[in-house]
Biopython code that builds the backbone (N, CA, C, O; Angstrom):
import numpy as np
from Bio.PDB.StructureBuilder import StructureBuilder

atoms = [
    (1, "MET", "N", (115.076, 93.488, 80.542)),
    (1, "MET", "CA", (115.537, 93.992, 81.815)),
    (1, "MET", "C", (114.802, 93.235, 82.927)),
    (1, "MET", "O", (113.577, 93.115, 82.899)),
    (2, "ALA", "N", (115.554, 92.729, 83.898)),
    (2, "ALA", "CA", (114.964, 91.970, 85.004)),
    (2, "ALA", "C", (114.261, 92.907, 85.972)),
    (2, "ALA", "O", (114.729, 94.007, 86.264)),
    (3, "LYS", "N", (113.129, 92.434, 86.454)),
    (3, "LYS", "CA", (112.352, 93.224, 87.402)),
    (3, "LYS", "C", (112.858, 92.959, 88.818)),
    (3, "LYS", "O", (112.975, 91.802, 89.223)),
    (4, "ASN", "N", (113.160, 94.014, 89.575)),
    (4, "ASN", "CA", (113.587, 93.854, 90.963)),
    (4, "ASN", "C", (112.355, 93.702, 91.832)),
    (4, "ASN", "O", (111.500, 94.587, 91.877)),
    (5, "LYS", "N", (112.267, 92.561, 92.531)),
    (5, "LYS", "CA", (111.128, 92.360, 93.414)),
    (5, "LYS", "C", (111.559, 92.626, 94.847)),
    (5, "LYS", "O", (112.714, 92.418, 95.218)),
    (6, "GLU", "N", (110.612, 93.085, 95.632)),
    (6, "GLU", "CA", (110.856, 93.340, 97.050)),
    (6, "GLU", "C", (111.088, 92.006, 97.748)),
    (6, "GLU", "O", (110.373, 91.039, 97.485)),
    (7, "PRO", "N", (112.078, 91.942, 98.634)),
    (7, "PRO", "CA", (112.258, 90.691, 99.384)),
    (7, "PRO", "C", (111.094, 90.481, 100.350)),
    (7, "PRO", "O", (110.476, 91.439, 100.814)),
    (8, "THR", "N", (110.811, 89.229, 100.639)),
    (8, "THR", "CA", (109.755, 88.923, 101.592)),
    (8, "THR", "C", (110.252, 89.229, 103.004)),
    (8, "THR", "O", (111.445, 89.437, 103.222)),
    (9, "PHE", "N", (109.335, 89.254, 103.943)),
    (9, "PHE", "CA", (109.688, 89.482, 105.340)),
    (9, "PHE", "C", (110.694, 88.428, 105.796)),
    (9, "PHE", "O", (111.677, 88.746, 106.464)),
    (10, "GLU", "N", (110.444, 87.188, 105.435)),
    (10, "GLU", "CA", (111.325, 86.094, 105.827)),
    (10, "GLU", "C", (112.713, 86.246, 105.222)),
    (10, "GLU", "O", (113.712, 85.968, 105.885)),
    (11, "GLU", "N", (112.783, 86.683, 103.974)),
    (11, "GLU", "CA", (114.080, 86.905, 103.330)),
    (11, "GLU", "C", (114.847, 88.041, 104.017)),
    (11, "GLU", "O", (116.064, 87.965, 104.189)),
    (12, "MET", "N", (114.123, 89.086, 104.404)),
    (12, "MET", "CA", (114.772, 90.192, 105.106)),
    (12, "MET", "C", (115.310, 89.736, 106.456)),
    (12, "MET", "O", (116.407, 90.132, 106.849)),
    (13, "LEU", "N", (114.545, 88.902, 107.174)),
    (13, "LEU", "CA", (114.998, 88.383, 108.467)),
    (13, "LEU", "C", (116.247, 87.519, 108.295)),
    (13, "LEU", "O", (117.175, 87.600, 109.099)),
    (14, "THR", "N", (116.271, 86.702, 107.258)),
    (14, "THR", "CA", (117.435, 85.859, 106.993)),
    (14, "THR", "C", (118.667, 86.710, 106.717)),
    (14, "THR", "O", (119.753, 86.422, 107.220)),
    (15, "GLN", "N", (118.496, 87.760, 105.916)),
    (15, "GLN", "CA", (119.609, 88.672, 105.634)),
    (15, "GLN", "C", (120.093, 89.337, 106.915)),
    (15, "GLN", "O", (121.296, 89.448, 107.153)),
    (16, "LEU", "N", (119.149, 89.776, 107.734)),
    (16, "LEU", "CA", (119.480, 90.441, 108.991)),
    (16, "LEU", "C", (120.239, 89.497, 109.922)),
    (16, "LEU", "O", (121.231, 89.893, 110.534)),
    (17, "GLU", "N", (119.781, 88.261, 110.030)),
    (17, "GLU", "CA", (120.468, 87.277, 110.867)),
    (17, "GLU", "C", (121.886, 87.026, 110.372)),
    (17, "GLU", "O", (122.805, 86.872, 111.175)),
    (18, "SER", "N", (122.067, 86.984, 109.069)),
    (18, "SER", "CA", (123.384, 86.782, 108.477)),
    (18, "SER", "C", (124.323, 87.946, 108.801)),
    (18, "SER", "O", (125.496, 87.744, 109.113)),
    (19, "ILE", "N", (123.794, 89.151, 108.722)),
    (19, "ILE", "CA", (124.580, 90.353, 109.028)),
    (19, "ILE", "C", (125.005, 90.347, 110.492)),
    (19, "ILE", "O", (126.172, 90.580, 110.808)),
    (20, "VAL", "N", (124.056, 90.081, 111.376)),
    (20, "VAL", "CA", (124.352, 90.059, 112.811)),
    (20, "VAL", "C", (125.416, 89.007, 113.113)),
    (20, "VAL", "O", (126.354, 89.262, 113.867)),
    (21, "SER", "N", (125.267, 87.844, 112.530)),
    (21, "SER", "CA", (126.223, 86.755, 112.748)),
    (21, "SER", "C", (127.623, 87.152, 112.286)),
    (21, "SER", "O", (128.602, 86.938, 113.001)),
    (22, "ALA", "N", (127.715, 87.729, 111.088)),
    (22, "ALA", "CA", (129.016, 88.123, 110.543)),
    (22, "ALA", "C", (129.690, 89.180, 111.415)),
    (22, "ALA", "O", (130.899, 89.124, 111.636)),
    (23, "ILE", "N", (128.917, 90.134, 111.906)),
    (23, "ILE", "CA", (129.472, 91.191, 112.763)),
    (23, "ILE", "C", (129.892, 90.617, 114.107)),
    (23, "ILE", "O", (130.995, 90.890, 114.581)),
    (24, "GLU", "N", (129.017, 89.821, 114.729)),
    (24, "GLU", "CA", (129.312, 89.257, 116.055)),
    (24, "GLU", "C", (130.528, 88.337, 116.040)),
    (24, "GLU", "O", (131.316, 88.325, 116.986)),
    (25, "GLU", "N", (130.674, 87.578, 114.981)),
    (25, "GLU", "CA", (131.767, 86.617, 114.902)),
    (25, "GLU", "C", (133.065, 87.240, 114.376)),
    (25, "GLU", "O", (134.090, 86.563, 114.289)),
    (26, "GLY", "N", (133.019, 88.523, 114.027)),
    (26, "GLY", "CA", (134.226, 89.192, 113.540)),
    (26, "GLY", "C", (134.712, 88.681, 112.193)),
    (26, "GLY", "O", (135.906, 88.731, 111.897)),
    (27, "LYS", "N", (133.793, 88.195, 111.385)),
    (27, "LYS", "CA", (134.142, 87.650, 110.075)),
    (27, "LYS", "C", (134.472, 88.736, 109.053)),
    (27, "LYS", "O", (135.024, 88.444, 107.992)),
    (28, "ILE", "N", (134.143, 89.963, 109.362)),
    (28, "ILE", "CA", (134.359, 91.057, 108.420)),
    (28, "ILE", "C", (135.122, 92.182, 109.118)),
    (28, "ILE", "O", (135.106, 92.295, 110.343)),
    (29, "GLY", "N", (135.778, 92.998, 108.326)),
    (29, "GLY", "CA", (136.533, 94.118, 108.863)),
    (29, "GLY", "C", (135.627, 95.259, 109.294)),
    (29, "GLY", "O", (134.416, 95.233, 109.072)),
    (30, "LEU", "N", (136.234, 96.252, 109.911)),
    (30, "LEU", "CA", (135.482, 97.378, 110.469)),
    (30, "LEU", "C", (134.676, 98.117, 109.403)),
    (30, "LEU", "O", (133.488, 98.374, 109.602)),
    (31, "GLN", "N", (135.289, 98.458, 108.293)),
    (31, "GLN", "CA", (134.578, 99.210, 107.249)),
    (31, "GLN", "C", (133.396, 98.420, 106.701)),
    (31, "GLN", "O", (132.314, 98.967, 106.488)),
    (32, "GLN", "N", (133.616, 97.129, 106.475)),
    (32, "GLN", "CA", (132.512, 96.287, 105.979)),
    (32, "GLN", "C", (131.449, 96.129, 107.052)),
    (32, "GLN", "O", (130.259, 96.088, 106.739)),
    (33, "ALA", "N", (131.858, 96.039, 108.315)),
    (33, "ALA", "CA", (130.894, 95.916, 109.418)),
    (33, "ALA", "C", (129.997, 97.146, 109.483)),
    (33, "ALA", "O", (128.797, 97.027, 109.728)),
    (34, "ILE", "N", (130.569, 98.315, 109.268)),
    (34, "ILE", "CA", (129.775, 99.548, 109.279)),
    (34, "ILE", "C", (128.763, 99.528, 108.137)),
    (34, "ILE", "O", (127.600, 99.881, 108.330)),
    (35, "LYS", "N", (129.203, 99.114, 106.947)),
    (35, "LYS", "CA", (128.285, 99.036, 105.806)),
    (35, "LYS", "C", (127.166, 98.032, 106.066)),
    (35, "LYS", "O", (126.002, 98.286, 105.756)),
    (36, "GLU", "N", (127.535, 96.891, 106.638)),
    (36, "GLU", "CA", (126.540, 95.865, 106.931)),
    (36, "GLU", "C", (125.583, 96.331, 108.024)),
    (36, "GLU", "O", (124.391, 96.026, 107.979)),
    (37, "TYR", "N", (126.098, 97.068, 109.003)),
    (37, "TYR", "CA", (125.252, 97.612, 110.063)),
    (37, "TYR", "C", (124.204, 98.549, 109.463)),
    (37, "TYR", "O", (123.027, 98.482, 109.814)),
    (38, "GLU", "N", (124.642, 99.418, 108.558)),
    (38, "GLU", "CA", (123.708, 100.346, 107.899)),
    (38, "GLU", "C", (122.659, 99.572, 107.099)),
    (38, "GLU", "O", (121.478, 99.920, 107.112)),
    (39, "LYS", "N", (123.095, 98.535, 106.413)),
    (39, "LYS", "CA", (122.164, 97.702, 105.651)),
    (39, "LYS", "C", (121.175, 97.036, 106.606)),
    (39, "LYS", "O", (119.980, 96.957, 106.320)),
    (40, "GLY", "N", (121.682, 96.559, 107.738)),
    (40, "GLY", "CA", (120.831, 95.920, 108.741)),
    (40, "GLY", "C", (119.785, 96.868, 109.296)),
    (40, "GLY", "O", (118.636, 96.478, 109.504)),
    (41, "MET", "N", (120.176, 98.109, 109.538)),
    (41, "MET", "CA", (119.222, 99.096, 110.049)),
    (41, "MET", "C", (118.104, 99.347, 109.041)),
    (41, "MET", "O", (116.949, 99.517, 109.430)),
    (42, "LYS", "N", (118.434, 99.372, 107.765)),
    (42, "LYS", "CA", (117.411, 99.544, 106.725)),
    (42, "LYS", "C", (116.482, 98.327, 106.688)),
    (42, "LYS", "O", (115.273, 98.460, 106.498)),
    (43, "LEU", "N", (117.069, 97.143, 106.873)),
    (43, "LEU", "CA", (116.254, 95.931, 106.903)),
    (43, "LEU", "C", (115.297, 95.946, 108.094)),
    (43, "LEU", "O", (114.138, 95.550, 107.971)),
    (44, "ILE", "N", (115.790, 96.406, 109.251)),
    (44, "ILE", "CA", (114.933, 96.504, 110.434)),
    (44, "ILE", "C", (113.766, 97.444, 110.170)),
    (44, "ILE", "O", (112.630, 97.138, 110.532)),
    (45, "GLN", "N", (114.033, 98.583, 109.543)),
    (45, "GLN", "CA", (112.966, 99.537, 109.229)),
    (45, "GLN", "C", (111.935, 98.893, 108.291)),
    (45, "GLN", "O", (110.729, 99.059, 108.473)),
    (46, "SER", "N", (112.422, 98.165, 107.299)),
    (46, "SER", "CA", (111.520, 97.500, 106.360)),
    (46, "SER", "C", (110.685, 96.435, 107.064)),
    (46, "SER", "O", (109.488, 96.311, 106.803)),
    (47, "CYS", "N", (111.308, 95.671, 107.951)),
    (47, "CYS", "CA", (110.588, 94.629, 108.689)),
    (47, "CYS", "C", (109.509, 95.255, 109.581)),
    (47, "CYS", "O", (108.388, 94.752, 109.653)),
    (48, "ARG", "N", (109.852, 96.342, 110.249)),
    (48, "ARG", "CA", (108.869, 97.024, 111.098)),
    (48, "ARG", "C", (107.692, 97.521, 110.281)),
    (48, "ARG", "O", (106.544, 97.451, 110.721)),
    (49, "LYS", "N", (107.983, 98.025, 109.085)),
    (49, "LYS", "CA", (106.913, 98.517, 108.215)),
    (49, "LYS", "C", (105.981, 97.372, 107.818)),
    (49, "LYS", "O", (104.759, 97.521, 107.838)),
    (50, "VAL", "N", (106.566, 96.237, 107.459)),
    (50, "VAL", "CA", (105.758, 95.077, 107.080)),
    (50, "VAL", "C", (104.895, 94.633, 108.253)),
    (50, "VAL", "O", (103.714, 94.337, 108.072)),
    (51, "LEU", "N", (105.469, 94.584, 109.454)),
    (51, "LEU", "CA", (104.716, 94.168, 110.633)),
    (51, "LEU", "C", (103.592, 95.140, 110.965)),
    (51, "LEU", "O", (102.493, 94.720, 111.329)),
    (52, "THR", "N", (103.861, 96.431, 110.842)),
    (52, "THR", "CA", (102.835, 97.440, 111.109)),
    (52, "THR", "C", (101.682, 97.312, 110.120)),
    (52, "THR", "O", (100.514, 97.388, 110.502)),
    (53, "GLU", "N", (102.020, 97.117, 108.841)),
    (53, "GLU", "CA", (100.984, 96.956, 107.825)),
    (53, "GLU", "C", (100.181, 95.676, 108.056)),
    (53, "GLU", "O", (98.963, 95.661, 107.877)),
    (54, "ALA", "N", (100.864, 94.607, 108.452)),
    (54, "ALA", "CA", (100.173, 93.343, 108.710)),
    (54, "ALA", "C", (99.220, 93.490, 109.893)),
    (54, "ALA", "O", (98.094, 92.992, 109.854)),
    (55, "GLU", "N", (99.668, 94.167, 110.935)),
    (55, "GLU", "CA", (98.822, 94.380, 112.108)),
    (55, "GLU", "C", (97.572, 95.171, 111.735)),
    (55, "GLU", "O", (96.474, 94.864, 112.200)),
    (56, "ALA", "N", (97.744, 96.186, 110.899)),
    (56, "ALA", "CA", (96.601, 96.998, 110.486)),
    (56, "ALA", "C", (95.609, 96.170, 109.664)),
    (56, "ALA", "O", (94.397, 96.348, 109.785)),
    (57, "ARG", "N", (96.122, 95.276, 108.839)),
    (57, "ARG", "CA", (95.236, 94.444, 108.022)),
    (57, "ARG", "C", (94.502, 93.409, 108.854)),
    (57, "ARG", "O", (93.380, 93.023, 108.525)),
    (58, "ILE", "N", (95.133, 92.958, 109.935)),
    (58, "ILE", "CA", (94.533, 91.921, 110.769)),
    (58, "ILE", "C", (93.398, 92.478, 111.617)),
    (58, "ILE", "O", (92.430, 91.777, 111.913)),
    (59, "GLN", "N", (93.522, 93.738, 112.002)),
    (59, "GLN", "CA", (92.468, 94.321, 112.838)),
    (59, "GLN", "C", (91.192, 94.489, 112.025)),
    (59, "GLN", "O", (91.215, 94.824, 110.841)),
    (60, "GLN", "N", (90.099, 94.249, 112.699)),
    (60, "GLN", "CA", (88.799, 94.374, 112.047)),
    (60, "GLN", "C", (87.962, 95.397, 112.796)),
    (60, "GLN", "O", (88.097, 95.582, 114.005)),
    (61, "LEU", "N", (87.120, 96.033, 112.062)),
    (61, "LEU", "CA", (86.185, 96.975, 112.667)),
    (61, "LEU", "C", (84.938, 96.210, 113.083)),
    (61, "LEU", "O", (84.314, 95.532, 112.267)),
    (62, "GLN", "N", (84.578, 96.323, 114.359)),
    (62, "GLN", "CA", (83.385, 95.639, 114.856)),
    (62, "GLN", "C", (82.469, 96.638, 115.542)),
    (62, "GLN", "O", (82.897, 97.714, 115.959)),
    (63, "VAL", "N", (81.214, 96.268, 115.651)),
    (63, "VAL", "CA", (80.233, 97.108, 116.316)),
    (63, "VAL", "C", (80.075, 96.612, 117.754)),
    (63, "VAL", "O", (79.798, 95.437, 117.991)),
    (64, "ALA", "N", (80.253, 97.519, 118.698)),
    (64, "ALA", "CA", (80.087, 97.188, 120.113)),
    (64, "ALA", "C", (78.602, 97.119, 120.454)),
    (64, "ALA", "O", (77.758, 97.505, 119.646)),
    (65, "GLU", "N", (78.284, 96.628, 121.648)),
    (65, "GLU", "CA", (76.887, 96.493, 122.074)),
    (65, "GLU", "C", (76.150, 97.822, 122.080)),
    (65, "GLU", "O", (74.946, 97.868, 121.830)),
    (66, "ASP", "N", (76.872, 98.913, 122.365)),
    (66, "ASP", "CA", (76.225, 100.228, 122.399)),
    (66, "ASP", "C", (76.115, 100.861, 121.015)),
    (66, "ASP", "O", (75.664, 102.000, 120.888)),
    (67, "GLY", "N", (76.525, 100.126, 119.972)),
    (67, "GLY", "CA", (76.405, 100.627, 118.604)),
    (67, "GLY", "C", (77.630, 101.364, 118.097)),
    (67, "GLY", "O", (77.700, 101.707, 116.917)),
    (68, "SER", "N", (78.589, 101.613, 118.963)),
    (68, "SER", "CA", (79.801, 102.297, 118.523)),
    (68, "SER", "C", (80.736, 101.309, 117.829)),
    (68, "SER", "O", (80.653, 100.098, 118.033)),
    (69, "ALA", "N", (81.617, 101.853, 117.014)),
    (69, "ALA", "CA", (82.573, 101.024, 116.302)),
    (69, "ALA", "C", (83.848, 100.890, 117.126)),
    (69, "ALA", "O", (84.274, 101.831, 117.795)),
    (70, "LYS", "N", (84.446, 99.708, 117.067)),
    (70, "LYS", "CA", (85.712, 99.482, 117.747)),
    (70, "LYS", "C", (86.550, 98.536, 116.901)),
    (70, "LYS", "O", (86.014, 97.745, 116.125)),
    (71, "THR", "N", (87.858, 98.621, 117.053)),
    (71, "THR", "CA", (88.731, 97.691, 116.361)),
    (71, "THR", "C", (89.208, 96.659, 117.354)),
    (71, "THR", "O", (89.503, 96.967, 118.508)),
    (72, "VAL", "N", (89.279, 95.427, 116.883)),
    (72, "VAL", "CA", (89.761, 94.340, 117.707)),
    (72, "VAL", "C", (90.685, 93.470, 116.872)),
    (72, "VAL", "O", (90.511, 93.387, 115.656)),
    (73, "PRO", "N", (91.661, 92.821, 117.489)),
    (73, "PRO", "CA", (92.518, 91.903, 116.747)),
    (73, "PRO", "C", (91.691, 90.780, 116.145)),
    (73, "PRO", "O", (90.652, 90.409, 116.690)),
    (74, "MET", "N", (92.141, 90.246, 115.039)),
    (74, "MET", "CA", (91.405, 89.234, 114.309)),
    (74, "MET", "C", (91.090, 88.014, 115.157)),
    (74, "MET", "O", (89.983, 87.484, 115.061)),
    (75, "GLU", "N", (92.033, 87.540, 115.994)),
    (75, "GLU", "CA", (91.764, 86.352, 116.780)),
    (75, "GLU", "C", (90.640, 86.569, 117.792)),
    (75, "GLU", "O", (89.948, 85.610, 118.132)),
    (76, "ASP", "N", (90.433, 87.778, 118.280)),
    (76, "ASP", "CA", (89.349, 88.067, 119.206)),
    (76, "ASP", "C", (87.991, 88.036, 118.505)),
    (76, "ASP", "O", (86.983, 87.722, 119.138)),
    (77, "SER", "N", (87.949, 88.351, 117.236)),
    (77, "SER", "CA", (86.680, 88.429, 116.514)),
    (77, "SER", "C", (86.105, 87.064, 116.213)),
    (77, "SER", "O", (84.928, 86.966, 115.867)),
    (78, "THR", "N", (86.899, 85.993, 116.332)),
    (78, "THR", "CA", (86.394, 84.653, 116.034)),
    (78, "THR", "C", (85.849, 83.954, 117.264)),
    (78, "THR", "O", (85.329, 82.842, 117.166)),
    (79, "ASN", "N", (85.960, 84.590, 118.420)),
    (79, "ASN", "CA", (85.480, 83.985, 119.671)),
    (79, "ASN", "C", (84.029, 84.382, 119.916)),
    (79, "ASN", "O", (83.737, 85.104, 120.870)),
    (80, "ASP", "N", (83.133, 83.923, 119.075)),
    (80, "ASP", "CA", (81.715, 84.273, 119.219)),
    (80, "ASP", "C", (81.021, 83.362, 120.165)),
    (80, "ASP", "O", (79.823, 83.514, 120.403)),
]
sb = StructureBuilder()
sb.init_structure("model")
sb.init_model(0)
sb.init_chain("A")
sb.init_seg("    ")
for serial, (resi, resn, name, xyz) in enumerate(atoms, 1):
    if name == "N":
        sb.init_residue(resn, " ", resi, " ")
    sb.init_atom(name, np.array(xyz, "f"), 0.0, 1.0, " ", f" {name:<3s}", serial, name[0])
structure = sb.get_structure()
């Protein structure tokens, strides 16, 4: 039995772009457009989830001058 793997963020974006293009250009009928729209909305939710998780992983916990902890984006932490 083949294992279903999650599509990558880039693959989801490509699928989403294809759906938008097909709907905008009228390449598909109304019923198919509705199905593709629903699929696109699920892809958007998945993409947002990936971006939110990536943002959380990029943030680092740092100690401020007063000893308190703060989170800063990763690119800010390399400017020492």
